[in-house]
C-alpha positions in Angstrom: 152.8 49.7 94.1 149.7 49.5 96.3 149.8 49.3 100.1 148.5 45.7 100.0 151.3 44.7 97.6 153.9 46.3 99.9 152.6 44.3 102.8 152.7 41.1 100.8 156.3 41.7 99.9 157.4 42.5 103.5 155.3 40.0 105.4 158.1 37.4 105.4 160.3 39.8 107.4 157.7 41.7 109.5 154.4 40.4 111.0 151.4 41.3 109.0 149.6 43.0 111.9 152.6 45.2 112.6 152.8 46.2 108.9 149.1 46.9 108.9 149.3 49.1 112.0 152.2 51.1 110.6 150.4 51.6 107.2 147.0 52.2 108.9 145.4 49.2 107.1 142.9 46.8 108.8 144.3 43.3 108.8 140.9 41.9 107.7 141.0 44.2 104.7 144.5 43.0 103.7 143.5 39.3 104.1 140.4 39.9 102.0 142.6 41.4 99.2 144.9 38.5 99.5 142.1 36.0 99.0 140.9 37.9 95.9 144.4 37.8 94.5 144.5 34.0 95.0 141.2 33.5 93.2 142.3 35.7 90.3 145.6 33.9 90.0 143.7 30.6 89.7 141.2 31.9 87.2 141.7 31.0 83.6 143.1 33.7 81.4 140.1 33.7 79.1 137.7 34.3 82.0 139.8 37.3 83.1 139.7 38.6 79.5 135.9 38.3 79.4 135.5 40.3 82.6 138.0 42.9 81.6 136.4 43.3 78.2 133.0 43.7 79.8 134.3 46.4 82.1 136.4 48.2 79.4 133.2 48.6 77.3 131.2 49.9 80.2 128.7 46.9 80.3 127.7 47.6 76.7 128.7 44.2 75.3 126.6 41.0 75.3 128.0 37.6 74.6 128.3 38.0 70.8 130.5 41.1 71.0 132.4 39.7 74.0 133.2 36.6 72.0 134.6 38.7 69.2 136.6 40.8 71.6 138.3 37.9 73.5 138.8 35.8 70.3 140.6 38.8 68.8 143.0 38.5 71.8 143.6 34.8 71.1 141.1 33.1 73.5 139.0 30.5 71.6 135.8 30.5 73.7 132.2 30.4 72.7 129.1 32.3 73.9 128.0 29.6 76.3 131.1 29.7 78.4 131.1 33.5 78.3 127.4 33.5 79.4 128.4 31.3 82.4 131.1 33.7 83.5 128.8 36.7 83.3 126.1 34.9 85.3 128.7 33.7 87.9 129.8 37.3 88.5 126.3 38.8 88.3 127.2 40.8 85.2 124.4 41.9 82.8 124.8 43.9 79.6 122.7 47.1 79.1 119.4 46.6 77.3 117.7 49.0 74.8 114.7 50.9 76.1 111.4 51.4 74.4 110.8 54.5 72.3 108.3 56.9 73.8 108.0 60.5 72.4 107.2 61.3 68.8 109.8 63.3 66.9 108.4 63.2 63.4 106.1 66.1 62.6 105.2 65.9 58.9 103.1 68.3 56.8 100.7 66.3 54.6 100.4 69.4 52.3 104.0 69.1 51.2 104.8 66.4 48.7 107.5 64.1 50.1 110.5 62.9 48.2 110.4 59.3 46.8 111.9 56.4 48.6 115.0 55.8 46.5 116.1 52.8 48.6 113.1 50.6 47.8 114.2 47.5 45.9 117.8 48.7 45.8 120.7 46.5 47.0 122.7 47.7 50.0 125.6 50.0 49.2 129.0 48.3 49.0 131.0 51.5 49.6 130.8 54.4 52.0 129.3 57.8 51.0 126.7 56.3 48.7 123.7 56.4 51.1 123.3 58.3 54.4 120.3 57.7 56.7 119.1 60.2 59.3 116.7 60.5 62.2 115.9 62.5 65.3 115.5 61.1 68.8 114.8 62.5 72.3 117.1 62.4 75.3 115.7 62.9 78.8 117.1 65.7 80.9 117.2 66.2 84.7 114.2 68.0 86.1 112.0 67.0 83.2 111.8 67.8 79.5 113.9 66.6 76.6 116.9 67.3 74.4 116.8 66.4 70.7 119.6 64.6 68.9 119.8 64.4 65.1 122.2 61.9 63.5 123.4 60.9 60.0 124.7 57.4 59.5 126.6 55.9 56.6 124.4 53.0 55.4 127.4 50.9 54.3 129.7 51.3 57.3 127.2 52.3 60.0 129.5 55.1 60.9 128.1 58.2 62.5 129.1 60.9 60.0 127.3 63.9 61.5 125.2 64.9 64.5 123.8 67.8 66.4 121.8 68.2 69.7 119.5 71.0 70.8 116.8 71.9 73.2 114.2 72.1 70.4 113.7 70.5 67.0 114.2 73.4 64.4 115.0 72.7 60.8 118.6 73.7 61.6 119.0 70.6 63.9 119.2 68.2 60.9 120.8 70.8 58.5 123.7 71.5 60.8 124.3 67.8 61.4 124.3 67.3 57.7 126.6 70.3 57.0 129.2 68.9 59.4 129.0 65.5 57.7 129.3 67.0 54.2 132.3 69.1 55.3 134.2 66.2 56.7 133.3 63.4 54.3 133.1 65.3 51.0 131.0 62.7 49.3 130.7 62.6 45.5 127.6 63.8 43.7 124.8 61.4 43.7 124.8 60.7 47.4 121.3 59.5 48.6 120.2 61.2 51.8 117.3 59.2 53.4 115.0 60.2 56.3 111.4 60.0 57.4 108.9 62.7 56.3 109.5 65.0 59.3 109.0 68.7 58.6 112.8 69.4 59.3 113.6 67.3 56.2 111.0 69.0 54.0 112.3 72.5 54.8 113.5 74.6 51.8 116.9 75.3 53.3 117.5 71.6 53.9 116.6 70.8 50.3 118.8 73.7 49.1 121.7 72.2 51.1 121.2 68.9 49.3 121.1 70.5 45.9 124.3 72.5 46.5 126.2 69.2 47.1 124.6 67.2 44.3 122.8 64.9 46.8 119.5 63.2 46.1 116.7 63.2 48.8 114.9 60.1 49.7 112.1 59.6 52.2 110.3 56.7 53.9 106.7 56.1 53.1 104.3 57.7 55.5 103.8 55.6 58.6 106.2 52.9 57.6 109.0 52.7 60.2 110.7 49.8 58.3 111.7 52.2 55.5 114.2 53.8 57.9 114.9 50.6 59.9 118.7 51.2 60.0 118.3 54.5 61.8 115.7 53.1 64.2 117.9 50.1 65.0 120.8 52.4 65.7 118.8 54.4 68.2 117.7 51.5 70.3 121.3 50.4 71.2 123.0 53.8 71.0 120.6 55.5 73.5 120.8 52.6 75.9 124.6 52.8 76.0 124.7 56.5 76.0 122.2 57.1 78.8 122.8 54.0 81.0 119.7 54.8 82.9 120.6 58.4 83.6 119.5 61.9 82.4 121.5 64.8 81.2 121.8 67.9 83.4 121.8 70.2 80.4 122.7 70.8 76.8 126.5 71.3 77.3 126.8 68.1 79.3 124.9 66.3 76.7 127.1 67.6 73.9 130.2 66.4 75.7 128.9 62.9 76.5 127.5 62.4 72.9 130.9 63.5 71.5 132.7 60.9 73.6 130.2 58.2 72.8 130.2 58.8 69.1 134.0 58.6 69.1 133.8 55.3 70.9 131.0 54.0 68.7 133.0 54.8 65.5 136.4 53.7 66.6 135.9 50.9 69.1 132.5 49.4 69.3 132.1 46.2 67.4 129.1 46.1 65.1 127.4 42.7 64.3 126.5 43.7 60.8 130.2 44.5 60.0 131.6 41.2 61.0 132.0 42.5 64.6 134.4 45.2 63.5 134.1 48.9 64.4 132.9 51.3 61.6 136.3 53.0 61.3 138.1 49.6 60.9 135.5 48.4 58.4 135.9 51.5 56.2 139.7 51.0 56.3 139.3 47.4 55.3 137.1 48.4 52.4 139.6 51.1 51.2 142.5 48.7 51.4 140.6 46.0 49.4 139.5 48.5 46.7 143.1 49.6 46.3 144.3 46.0 46.0 141.5 45.0 43.7 140.5 48.1 41.6 137.3 47.7 39.6 
């Protein structure tokens, strides 16, 4: 029980000023708390749910995801009413930032792999297609850290990642090794990326061959060929960084680990019917068991 709640319970027997003096609380502060409680008590439950969901997801949710969140709790409200609540309380969701540094360094002398995704329908099950990319993360005092990620094209789940102070070939290979060890995909998995030198390296190609995976690459200079990875970065980085910079590599690893766990288990994805990736994969597995091919 808070100090203010204790005063509220005893004020019928003891004057408020006397209670505040004993508990070392300013009367004005107590009365301000009391007014806030009265406003909250009069506020509709759905408005409280909107503000709580906005806070619970660290200002990452806009009106679409907030609608899905509060409707899952039984509040039948639309985006227009949610937008009015956010505006009334001065709440604004985080916005993606523009991309600046170049992380693709390709060697034109090395023949790229074909784009195996062109003209193909989207996969309907996990572990059929993984897409990967590298991005930069600003660090305090200047300079960058580099994050490599592999996403499942079907469920949008982050299946593997690694972060380092430079961009060696091992940056993408280690992220992929972790994903392969955890997911154990069947042979025939398509692993898609841009034409960066890290993806053309011999050891990376050997890793794919050992696991029976097929390499796929975007056409040179065509960012739309890896649009799912690019789209992932714009939102993921805005939510991860929240306007800040990482002090160092270890702090970045810890924060990325926490955010990946949140992204996979809790964050609602618009392309998945506003379900988190883990929930979406569970639904697919349940459906396939009930309706085998």
